[in-house]
C-alpha positions in Angstrom: 0.3 -35.5 -25.6 1.6 -36.7 -21.3 1.2 -40.9 -22.4 3.0 -40.3 -26.0 6.3 -38.2 -23.6 6.0 -41.1 -21.0 6.4 -43.7 -23.5 8.9 -42.0 -24.9 10.2 -41.0 -21.3 10.3 -45.3 -20.7 11.8 -46.5 -24.2 14.6 -43.7 -23.3 15.4 -45.5 -19.7 14.8 -49.0 -20.5 16.3 -49.8 -24.2 18.2 -46.6 -24.7 20.1 -45.8 -21.5 21.0 -49.3 -21.2 22.0 -49.1 -24.8 24.7 -46.6 -24.7 25.7 -47.6 -21.3 26.8 -51.2 -22.8 28.5 -49.6 -25.8 30.3 -47.3 -23.4 31.8 -49.5 -21.2 32.9 -51.9 -23.5 34.5 -49.3 -26.1 36.5 -48.1 -23.2 37.1 -51.9 -21.7 38.5 -52.6 -25.6 40.5 -49.5 -25.9 41.7 -50.2 -21.9 43.1 -53.8 -23.4 44.4 -52.5 -26.5 46.7 -50.1 -24.9 50.1 -51.6 -26.4 51.4 -48.4 -28.1 54.5 -46.6 -26.5 54.2 -42.2 -26.7 51.9 -40.0 -27.2 49.0 -42.6 -29.0 49.2 -44.9 -26.2 48.2 -41.8 -24.1 45.2 -41.3 -26.1 44.5 -44.4 -26.4 44.5 -44.5 -22.5 42.4 -41.3 -22.6 39.7 -42.3 -24.6 39.5 -45.4 -22.6 38.9 -43.6 -19.4 36.7 -41.1 -20.6 34.2 -44.1 -22.3 34.4 -45.9 -18.4 33.3 -42.4 -16.8 30.5 -41.4 -19.3 29.6 -45.7 -18.5 29.4 -45.3 -15.5 27.6 -41.0 -15.0 24.9 -42.7 -17.2 24.4 -45.9 -15.1 24.0 -42.5 -12.4 22.1 -41.1 -14.4 19.5 -44.2 -15.0 19.8 -45.1 -11.0 19.0 -41.7 -10.1 16.0 -41.1 -12.3 14.3 -44.8 -10.9 15.2 -43.8 -7.0 13.7 -40.6 -6.8 11.0 -41.3 -9.8 10.0 -44.1 -7.0 10.8 -41.5 -4.0 8.2 -39.4 -5.3 5.9 -42.1 -6.1 5.7 -42.4 -2.5 5.3 -39.2 -1.1 2.5 -38.6 -3.7 0.5 -41.8 -1.7 1.5 -40.3 1.6 0.3 -37.0 0.8 -2.9 -38.6 -1.4 -3.4 -40.3 2.9 -3.1 -37.3 4.8 -5.2 -34.9 1.8 -7.9 -37.8 2.0 -7.6 -37.5 6.2 -8.1 -34.4 6.2 -11.0 -33.3 3.5 -12.9 -36.9 5.5 -12.2 -34.6 9.0 -13.6 -31.4 7.1 -16.8 -33.1 5.8 -17.4 -34.1 9.2 -16.8 -30.6 11.0 -19.9 -28.0 10.5 -17.7 -25.4 8.6 -19.4 -22.3 6.7 -20.8 -22.7 2.8 -18.1 -19.8 1.9 -15.1 -21.3 3.8 -15.9 -24.1 1.6 -16.3 -22.9 -1.7 -12.7 -20.1 -0.8 -10.9 -24.5 -0.2 -12.1 -24.8 -3.7 -11.0 -22.3 -4.6 -7.6 -22.1 -3.8 -7.7 -25.6 -4.3 -8.4 -25.4 -7.7 -5.8 -22.0 -7.9 -3.6 -24.5 -6.9 -4.1 -27.9 -9.3 -3.6 -25.1 -12.7 -0.3 -24.0 -11.6 
């Protein structure tokens, strides 16, 4: 199930989201360049064009934010794996009672289940 979710997530952010951004941006630019009618219809067309451009910008921000935070999380996970490996390497070399190691293993197992 996790792989299926990741494929859908990757498809959305790599394919669907850029298509939505381009569609909204082109619709907004088309509406803004075709504003030639007078009166309230002109303001409706202008407002729609601006709204489409704002939506395109918002979707671009979502894509950038997702990329930025996922890479930041990946870096943090890599660093913490290094810290945990160093701590466990130190623990393996230190003479620690077996009860303390079992307690540590149990607490780690409980943390990983959550």
